C-alpha positions as CSV (number, residue, x, y, z in Angstrom):
1,M,-20.3,90.3,48.6
2,T,-19.3,92.3,45.7
3,V,-18.7,96.1,46.1
4,Q,-19.2,98.5,43.5
5,L,-17.2,101.6,43.4
6,T,-18.2,104.7,41.1
7,A,-16.3,107.9,40.4
8,R,-18.0,110.7,42.3
9,E,-18.9,114.1,40.1
10,P,-16.3,116.7,40.0
11,V,-17.8,119.5,42.8
12,A,-17.1,123.3,41.1
13,P,-15.9,125.5,43.2
14,P,-18.6,128.1,44.5
15,P,-18.8,131.3,42.7
16,P,-16.4,134.1,44.1
17,S,-18.5,136.3,46.7
18,G,-17.2,139.5,45.1
19,K,-15.8,140.9,41.8
20,R,-11.6,140.2,42.0
21,L,-9.7,143.2,41.2
22,S,-7.3,143.3,38.6
23,K,-3.8,144.3,38.5
24,A,-4.2,147.3,37.0
25,E,-7.3,148.2,39.3
26,R,-5.3,146.8,42.4
27,A,-2.0,149.1,41.5
28,A,-4.2,152.2,41.1
29,L,-5.6,151.6,44.7
30,G,-2.1,151.2,45.6
31,W,-1.1,154.6,44.7
32,A,-4.4,156.2,45.6
33,L,-3.7,154.6,49.1
34,L,-0.1,156.1,48.9
35,S,-1.2,159.3,47.6
36,C,-3.8,159.7,50.9
37,A,-1.0,158.7,53.4
38,V,1.4,161.5,51.5
39,A,-1.4,164.1,51.8
40,L,-2.1,163.2,55.7
41,L,1.8,163.4,56.1
42,L,1.6,166.9,55.0
43,V,-1.1,167.9,56.7
44,L,0.8,166.5,59.9
45,V,3.7,168.4,59.2
46,A,1.9,172.0,58.2
47,H,-0.4,171.4,61.7
48,N,2.7,171.3,63.7
49,A,5.4,173.4,61.8
50,R,7.2,175.9,64.1
51,H,9.4,178.6,63.1
52,G,12.1,180.3,65.5
53,A,13.3,179.5,68.8
54,V,9.8,179.1,70.7
55,A,9.7,176.7,73.4
56,A,11.3,177.9,76.7
57,R,13.8,174.8,76.6
58,I,15.8,176.8,73.9
59,A,14.7,180.6,73.7
60,N,17.0,183.0,74.8
61,P,14.1,185.4,76.3
62,A,16.6,188.6,76.6
63,V,16.9,188.5,72.6
64,H,14.3,189.3,70.4
65,G,14.1,188.2,66.6
66,A,17.2,186.7,64.7
67,P,20.2,189.0,65.0
68,R,23.2,187.4,63.6
69,P,26.5,188.3,65.0
70,V,28.8,186.9,62.1
71,A,27.3,187.1,58.6
72,P,26.5,183.9,56.5
73,L,28.4,183.2,53.2
74,L,28.7,185.9,51.2
75,G,27.0,188.2,53.4
76,W,23.7,186.5,51.7
77,T,20.9,186.3,54.2
78,H,18.3,184.3,52.1
79,W,20.0,181.1,52.3
80,L,18.0,179.3,54.8
81,A,14.9,180.0,51.9
82,L,16.8,178.8,49.0
83,E,17.8,175.7,50.9
84,Q,14.3,174.7,52.5
85,I,12.8,175.5,48.9
86,G,15.3,173.5,47.0
87,T,14.8,170.7,49.4
88,I,11.0,170.6,48.8
89,V,11.7,170.7,45.1
90,M,14.5,167.9,45.3
91,V,12.3,165.5,47.5
92,V,9.3,166.1,45.1
93,Q,11.4,165.3,42.1
94,L,12.8,162.2,43.7
95,V,9.2,161.2,44.7
96,V,8.0,161.5,41.3
97,L,11.2,159.6,39.9
98,I,10.9,156.6,42.4
99,A,7.0,156.3,41.7
100,V,7.7,156.4,37.5
101,M,10.9,154.0,38.2
102,W,8.8,151.6,40.3
103,R,5.7,151.0,37.8
104,R,8.9,150.3,35.2
105,H,11.1,148.2,37.8
106,P,8.8,147.3,40.6
107,K,11.1,146.1,43.9
108,H,14.1,147.1,42.0
109,P,16.9,146.8,45.0
110,V,17.8,150.9,44.4
111,L,14.5,151.4,44.8
112,L,14.2,149.7,48.1
113,M,17.2,151.3,49.3
114,A,16.2,154.6,48.7
115,L,13.3,153.9,50.9
116,C,15.2,152.9,53.9
117,I,17.6,155.6,53.5
118,T,14.7,158.0,53.8
119,G,13.2,155.5,56.8
120,I,16.8,155.9,58.9
121,V,15.4,159.8,59.1
122,W,13.8,158.8,62.3
123,Q,17.3,158.9,64.2
124,D,18.5,162.3,62.8
125,A,17.9,164.1,66.2
126,I,20.1,161.5,67.8
127,M,22.6,162.3,65.4
128,N,22.2,165.8,66.0
129,W,23.1,165.5,69.5
130,A,25.9,163.2,68.9
131,P,28.1,165.6,66.8
132,Y,27.2,168.7,68.6
133,A,25.1,169.6,65.6
134,V,23.2,173.0,66.3
135,Y,20.7,173.6,63.8
136,N,19.3,177.2,62.7
137,P,16.1,177.9,65.5
138,Q,14.9,179.7,62.1
139,L,14.4,176.9,59.9
140,W,10.9,175.3,59.7
141,H,10.9,172.5,62.4
142,W,8.8,170.4,64.8
143,P,8.0,171.3,68.4
144,E,11.0,171.5,70.3
145,T,9.6,169.8,73.3
146,W,8.2,166.5,71.2
147,G,9.9,163.4,72.7
148,L,12.5,162.0,70.3
149,V,12.8,165.1,68.4
150,S,13.7,167.0,71.5
151,L,17.1,165.2,71.5
152,S,18.6,167.8,69.3
153,P,20.4,170.7,70.8
154,T,18.0,173.4,69.3
155,V,15.3,172.3,66.6
156,E,14.7,169.2,64.3
157,P,14.0,170.7,61.1
158,F,12.3,169.2,58.3
159,I,14.8,169.9,55.9
160,V,16.4,166.5,56.5
161,V,14.0,164.3,54.8
162,G,16.4,164.8,51.9
163,Y,18.7,161.6,53.5
164,V,18.2,159.8,50.2
165,A,20.4,162.6,48.2
166,F,22.9,162.5,50.6
167,Y,23.8,158.8,51.7
168,L,23.1,156.6,48.4
169,A,24.7,159.5,45.9
170,P,28.1,158.5,46.3
171,F,27.4,154.7,45.3
172,F,26.8,155.6,41.6
173,P,29.9,157.0,40.5
174,A,31.7,154.9,43.1
175,V,30.4,151.7,41.2
176,W,30.9,153.4,37.6
177,I,34.4,153.5,38.5
178,L,34.8,150.0,39.9
179,R,33.4,148.8,36.6
180,R,35.6,150.5,34.7
181,L,38.6,149.1,36.5
182,Q,37.1,145.7,36.0
183,R,37.2,146.3,32.4
184,R,40.5,146.9,32.4
185,R,42.2,144.8,34.7
186,P,42.7,141.0,34.4
187,V,40.3,138.8,36.2
188,D,42.9,137.7,38.6
189,S,43.7,141.6,39.7
190,F,42.0,142.9,43.1
191,V,39.2,144.8,41.5
192,W,37.8,141.2,40.7
193,R,39.2,138.9,43.5
194,H,37.7,141.5,46.1
195,P,35.1,143.7,44.6
196,L,33.3,144.4,47.7
197,I,36.5,145.8,49.6
198,S,37.1,148.3,46.2
199,L,34.1,149.5,46.2
200,A,33.7,150.2,49.7
201,V,37.0,152.3,49.4
202,L,35.9,153.9,46.2
203,I,32.6,154.7,48.4
204,Y,35.0,156.1,51.3
205,V,36.6,158.8,48.9
206,V,33.7,160.0,46.9
207,G,31.6,160.4,49.8
208,F,34.5,161.6,51.9
209,V,34.7,164.6,49.3
210,Y,31.2,164.9,49.1
211,D,30.0,165.2,52.0
212,A,33.2,167.5,53.1
213,V,32.2,170.1,50.2
214,Q,28.8,170.0,50.8
215,E,28.6,170.2,54.8
216,I,31.4,173.2,54.8
217,L,28.9,175.1,52.2
218,L,26.0,174.1,54.5
219,V,27.9,175.3,57.9
220,R,29.3,178.7,56.1
221,S,25.1,179.5,55.2
222,Q,24.5,179.1,58.7
223,L,22.0,176.1,58.5
224,Y,23.3,174.8,61.3
225,I,27.0,174.4,63.0
226,Y,29.0,172.0,64.8
227,S,29.4,173.8,68.2
228,Q,32.4,171.8,69.5
229,V,34.9,169.7,67.5
230,I,37.7,168.2,68.4
231,P,40.6,170.9,67.3
232,F,43.0,168.0,65.7
233,G,41.4,167.0,62.4
234,S,39.2,170.1,61.8
235,V,39.2,173.1,59.7
236,F,38.3,176.8,60.7
237,A,38.6,175.5,64.0
238,G,37.3,177.9,66.8
239,K,35.0,179.9,64.3
240,P,31.7,180.0,63.8
241,Y,32.1,177.5,60.7
242,Q,34.1,175.2,62.3
243,F,33.9,172.0,60.6
244,P,35.3,168.6,62.4
245,L,36.5,167.5,58.6
246,L,38.4,163.8,59.5
247,W,35.4,162.5,61.8
248,E,32.4,164.0,59.8
249,S,33.3,163.5,56.7
250,T,34.9,159.9,57.2
251,L,32.0,158.9,60.0
252,V,29.4,159.9,57.5
253,T,30.8,157.0,55.2
254,T,29.9,154.0,57.8
255,V,26.1,154.6,56.1
256,M,27.3,155.3,52.7
257,I,29.2,152.3,52.4
258,P,26.9,149.8,53.5
259,A,24.3,151.2,51.4
260,G,26.4,150.9,48.3
261,V,27.8,147.1,49.1
262,L,24.4,145.9,49.5
263,L,23.6,147.2,46.1
264,Y,26.5,145.2,44.4
265,R,25.6,143.0,41.9
266,D,27.7,139.6,41.1
267,D,28.2,137.6,38.2
268,T,24.5,135.9,39.1
269,G,23.2,139.2,38.6
270,R,21.6,139.1,42.5
271,T,22.9,142.2,45.0
272,V,24.3,141.1,48.0
273,A,21.3,142.6,49.9
274,E,18.9,140.2,48.2
275,K,21.6,137.2,48.7
276,L,21.4,138.0,52.3
277,A,18.0,137.8,52.9
278,Q,17.8,134.5,51.1
279,R,19.4,133.2,53.7
280,I,16.9,133.8,56.0
281,R,14.1,131.4,56.0
282,G,11.3,133.3,56.6
283,F,12.0,135.5,53.6
284,R,12.6,132.5,51.1
285,G,8.8,133.3,49.8
286,H,9.1,137.1,49.8
287,P,12.3,137.9,48.5
288,A,11.3,141.7,47.9
289,L,10.2,142.2,51.8
290,G,13.1,140.3,52.9
291,T,15.8,142.4,50.6
292,L,14.2,145.6,52.3
293,A,14.3,144.1,55.7
294,V,18.3,143.2,55.6
295,M,18.8,146.9,54.1
296,F,16.8,148.6,56.7
297,A,18.3,146.3,59.6
298,I,21.7,147.2,58.6
299,L,21.4,150.8,57.8
300,N,20.1,151.5,61.1
301,A,22.2,149.5,62.9
302,S,25.3,151.1,61.0
303,Y,23.9,154.5,61.9
304,L,23.2,153.9,65.2
305,F,26.5,152.2,66.4
306,L,29.2,153.3,63.7
307,Y,28.3,156.8,63.2
308,G,26.3,157.9,66.3
309,G,28.3,155.5,68.8
310,S,31.7,156.9,67.7
311,F,30.6,160.3,68.2
312,A,28.9,159.6,71.6
313,V,32.4,158.4,72.3
314,I,34.2,161.8,71.3
315,R,31.4,163.4,73.6
316,A,32.2,161.4,76.6
317,S,36.1,161.6,76.2
318,G,35.5,165.4,76.5
319,A,38.0,166.0,73.4
320,A,35.9,168.0,71.6
321,T,37.0,171.5,73.2
322,S,37.0,173.9,70.2
323,V,33.9,175.9,70.4
324,A,32.3,177.9,67.6
325,C,32.7,181.5,68.6
326,P,30.6,183.7,68.6
327,Y,27.6,181.6,68.9
328,P,26.1,182.2,65.8
329,F,22.0,181.8,66.6
330,P,21.9,184.3,70.0
331,E,17.9,183.8,69.6
332,A,18.2,180.2,71.3
333,K,20.2,179.6,74.3
334,V,23.6,178.7,73.9
335,Y,24.1,174.6,73.7
336,D,26.7,174.2,76.3
337,P,26.5,170.8,77.9
338,Q,30.3,170.3,79.2
339,G,30.3,174.0,80.1
340,D,33.0,175.0,77.1
341,Y,31.2,178.0,76.2
342,E,31.3,179.4,79.4
343,K,34.9,178.6,79.9
344,A,35.7,180.5,77.0
345,G,33.4,183.5,78.1
346,Q,30.8,183.4,75.8
347,P,27.6,185.0,77.5
348,G,24.5,182.8,78.6
349,P,22.1,181.7,79.0
350,Y,23.2,178.1,78.8
351,S,21.5,175.2,77.8
352,A,22.6,171.6,78.5
353,G,20.2,169.5,76.3
354,I,18.7,166.5,76.8
355,W,21.1,163.3,77.4
356,D,23.8,165.5,79.3
357,G,24.5,162.9,82.0
358,W,26.1,159.6,82.2
359,Q,25.3,159.5,77.7
360,T,28.0,162.5,77.9
361,G,30.2,160.7,80.6
362,Q,29.1,162.9,83.1
363,S,26.5,163.8,85.7
364,G,24.8,166.6,84.4
365,R,26.1,169.9,83.2
366,P,29.2,170.9,85.4
367,Q,29.5,174.1,87.2
368,V,31.6,176.5,85.7
369,H,33.8,179.6,87.1
370,A,33.5,181.9,84.1
371,P,36.5,184.0,83.3
372,S,36.2,187.4,83.5
373,S,37.2,187.7,79.5
374,G,37.8,184.4,77.3
375,R,38.0,184.2,73.3
376,C,34.6,183.8,73.2
377,S,33.7,187.0,75.3
378,P,32.5,190.4,73.7
379,K,35.3,192.0,75.2
380,S,38.1,190.3,73.4
381,G,36.4,192.1,70.2
């Protein structure tokens, strides 16, 4: 018996059920959705915006208005408006710049890093609690009683949205200096053999100075204060504008350094973040997503455990004994979780805030026998 095989006619694929969008149309749709998301976010912010010490959690009912026992920098009383408007202008410029650069260089590592740094702002309330960063209640802020944001000693302001200009900026002068050093040194020199260590050291130096100058000016303008600091390593200790120079300006670089090192490109043209992402099997087919995930995970861990964890240890140790006197925001309760303000004679009412128990190495705010006078007492003036 003979079996005859015949070739089958090729079957044409069924026509598509609908018209597929072109690349330009998909891009336009993406930007439209992004614009809608930004608009919804702005509506959410506007709807929930608060101004002043509103909630009973922080408000001092005995004070009306916002009197200031000490004058701000140069005696000028409009710093808050300038800083808030300046932040809005800066953020708008950054959004436009990122949008333009994304169209020219889509998924560029620097743009991905900018998104990640902006993303870690969710931890800001924790990072206000840890180093006793007390913000001026007159700033526009989220409701003081909202879950995570209520961890802030007073308020959680909108102004912190400008994280990217703070944590990413030191990378650019540092990497520029490194490239110049490498051009002037032989290939067996330290800056060639250990480029990541060299970059980390440069970011530390640049970031330390950048943070110190910026924060000292912001504290002097009464945007916020460090209500308690370790006397050693701090400048202007005991003043309303005291600043933990050694501690704060060092620890902020624990976020700046990882951000910069992850962006370093080796001779293959790939960044450290891209190379780390390629080691994870699930991201090998999605390099941009993998790079974004690696950046976000490392920055969040650095911020939470290195920066926040270090200040949490300082809180629990009880070493931050220098209080900012007089307390410059009388419309709010004095943030005094460990009783140091009351010991120094600062009049109340007092607020222990959230996490004043085991998180601070104690079982609630301790009972304090206030002296008849003290360094912060009105009688001492």
